[in-house]
C-alpha positions, -999 to 999 in steps of 0.1 A, spaced: 218 99 -42 204 111 -9 165 104 -9 137 116 23 102 111 26 82 132 49 49 123 59 24 150 74 -5 168 70 -8 191 39 -11 227 58 -34 239 33 -62 210 33 -47 189 61 -50 161 40 -23 133 47 5 131 22 41 120 17 68 142 1 95 122 -16 127 142 -25 160 130 -42 194 150 -36 173 175 -18 145 184 -44 109 175 -41 103 142 -64 70 133 -54 40 142 -35 15 110 -30 -16 109 -7 -18 90 23 -46 76 42 -62 102 67 -44 98 98 -51 124 120 -18 118 146 2 130 119 21 167 120 13 192 100 39 195 70 46 231 52 75 254 35 104 265 56 99 294 66 123 325 48 132 356 68 149 380 52 161 403 81 175 384 110 198 406 130 211 378 148 199 356 173 207 339 210 237 360 217 251 360 184 250 393 165 261 400 125 265 439 139 293 435 164 321 429 146 343 406 151 324 380 149 335 346 131 328 322 105 311 298 133 291 319 148 273 329 115 270 284 113 255 285 150 228 314 144 217 290 114 215 258 138 197 282 160 172 295 137 165 253 119 151 256 162 125 283 151 114 262 111 136 290 94 157 273 66 165 303 44 174 339 56 195 369 47 217 378 77 214 420 85 239 442 83 227 482 98 245 507 94 276 514 109 308 527 102 325 521 65 348 498 75 325 478 101 303 474 74 332 460 46 343 436 76 305 424 86 296 417 45 331 401 40 330 377 72 292 370 62 308 358 26 338 335 38 313 319 58 290 307 28 319 297 11 335 280 43 303 260 59 282 239 38 253 245 63 254 285 60 258 286 23 226 263 20 202 281 46 218 321 34 204 333 5 222 364 5 227 397 26 202 425 36 220 454 36 198 482 61 216 514 61 233 536 64 217 555 32 186 561 56 168 593 70 188 613 98 154 628 111 146 608 150 122 582 144 120 571 106 162 566 116 150 545 145 177 528 163 203 535 137 234 556 150 232 592 137 269 596 131 273 571 102 236 577 85 247 591 48 236 599 10 236 570 -8 269 564 -21 274 537 -53 314 538 -54 312 530 -18 283 504 -21 305 486 -50 329 484 -25 308 467 2 295 445 -25 333 432 -40 337 428 -2 308 406 2 317 386 -32 285 402 -45 262 381 -16 246 417 -9 208 412 -25 190 433 -6 190 472 2 173 490 26 175 531 17 155 562 24 146 575 -10 147 611 0 182 617 -4 191 637 -38 198 616 -66 183 582 -51 168 571 -82 201 574 -100 215 551 -74 186 527 -74 181 521 -108 222 516 -106 218 487 -78 186 467 -98 204 471 -128 233 452 -108 207 425 -95 200 444 -58 167 441 -48 156 482 -32 138 484 -4 116 521 11 125 519 48 137 542 80 120 570 54 110 606 58 105 608 19 73 632 1 53 611 -19 69 623 -50 99 608 -34 83 572 -27 68 572 -68 106 581 -79 116 550 -59 92 526 -74 102 540 -112 137 535 -108 132 500 -94 120 493 -60 97 468 -53 98 467 -12 91 480 20 113 471 46 89 465 82 63 489 67 46 509 101 78 512 117 108 533 119 85 561 115 79 596 129 57 590 164 33 613 145 26 619 108 0 640 96 -32 623 87 -27 624 49 -8 624 28 21 608 48 51 582 33 29 553 53 -1 559 32 20 564 -1 38 528 2 8 516 6 -15 528 -22 21 520 -44 11 483 -67 45 475 -67 62 474 -35 57 445 -16 50 451 23 75 431 50 54 433 83 74 423 117 42 404 134 57 399 167 29 418 186 53 451 194 59 462 164 25 472 149 -9 472 169 -37 441 156 -55 467 139 -31 483 119 -16 446 105 -53 439 97 -53 470 75 -21 466 60 -27 428 51 -60 438 34 -41 467 18 -15 445 2 -31 414 -1 -6 388 -17 23 410 -13 22 414 22 45 391 43 65 389 74 102 390 86 114 388 121 140 414 122 152 390 156 180 404 171 208 388 189 186 391 224 164 366 210 163 335 239 180 358 259 172 366 299 155 398 306 175 433 316 197 460 299 223 455 270 247 476 253 245 468 212 250 486 181 212 484 177 202 513 197 231 514 216 219 509 254 184 490 250 161 467 275 148 437 267 109 431 289 101 401 309 74 398 282 99 397 251 99 437 239 133 449 227 133 488 232 161 519 234 164 521 272 165 556 269 134 560 245 111 530 259 88 542 230 116 533 204 120 494 192 151 481 188 146 452 167 125 420 181 132 396 203 110 373 185 112 348 158 96 344 126 74 314 139 60 336 165 47 363 145 27 336 125 15 323 156 4 355 159 -19 366 130 -33 334 140 -39 344 175 -56 374 169 -76 356 141 -55 381 116 -50 353 89 -63 311 83 -36 288 88 -22 283 53 -19 321 46 -5 325 75 25 300 71 27 313 36 32 349 49 63 337 64 75 312 35 60 312 5 57 352 -3 90 363 10 112 334 -11 89 347 -41 101 385 -34 140 375 -41 131 349 -68 142 320 -47 132 286 -54 116 280 -20 86 304 -37 74 271 -50 60 260 -15 59 219 -16 56 219 -54 74 188 -73 107 206 -83 113 230 -53 136 227 -29 129 199 -1 129 226 30 100 218 52 85 221 87 65 197 111 43 213 131 19 206 163 -11 227 168 -15 241 200 -55 234 219 -55 268 214 -49 270 181 -10 279 178 16 259 161 44 241 176 77 232 158 83 195 159 112 193 133 127 209 106 143 198 73 167 214 51 173 199 16 155 166 25 180 164 59 162 167 92 183 192 103 166 197 137 137 179 161 121 183 192 139 167 218 104 143 225 109 131 189 
């Protein structure tokens, strides 16, 4: 029987506590005497949009089972204990091979199986228009195709749990209904939809918006437009990229106010995270450029972003730096709230009965958070060299 005890200051109250677990589940949370030297303890981060990390890419096939495990371990260094590998628009065979390899990694690696909550398929049923399409290759964009999706789901051993699509395609409502009935969450994204399209998608069962405010035209009508409509839809939770590049602070502030607890963070992180500045060839956007400041864009169209090179904890710190959220809310936007979208047990946070997925953090002098250690299912899986 594996037991663990983790001491820290509760991220909500800064009261000292000891989190005890048995066989990976929290069994008790006990108060301790006040001790300001203890690190902050918070739920492990949950990222629903991970394209790759550290030079490893889920969208450049072939990749190995070992690569998936390496990304998992790299994400531990970012405080991410649960994630969705994200496969984007590509040729049918490439998507099939990619989701099959991810499923294989879950079967062969206990490390991966514990961390991967499913697969996010972002495309290819997206808008073909420049702007909404973002960095997705036009040549592979297509209308929703249920038999084709079932083929990919079979290759994925049923692990596709989230699908991003543009709801303006003919018969998209029927497709969404089929997805929802099969247990797949549907997210609106990379869309040029009308208000009616979005309302129909919600009626069919769509429940999320993928990186709201991005994958959009550079200019939109004042109103109506598809961003306003998604903000107004109470049944749509909104994924937001808070890396400092994708959305201005003022936009984040408004989106967060409009969505309340339905606003949560994703990283949309790519293999370029942790790599030196320069130009690279990528299946996400073709030729891309990573600036010295960490901004990732399409080289030929620098106004278009090509995903992110910053991890989820950096999004938390951006919210804190811009004073857009308190520490508890910023951390829950990257942990409990995304877990809630997929009804994962991690949505319980540090409560008794929840998985003992936790991170220990120290505070920078300016108020930001630095990761000290990461715990998965009651096991310390990473810590800083100084520990």
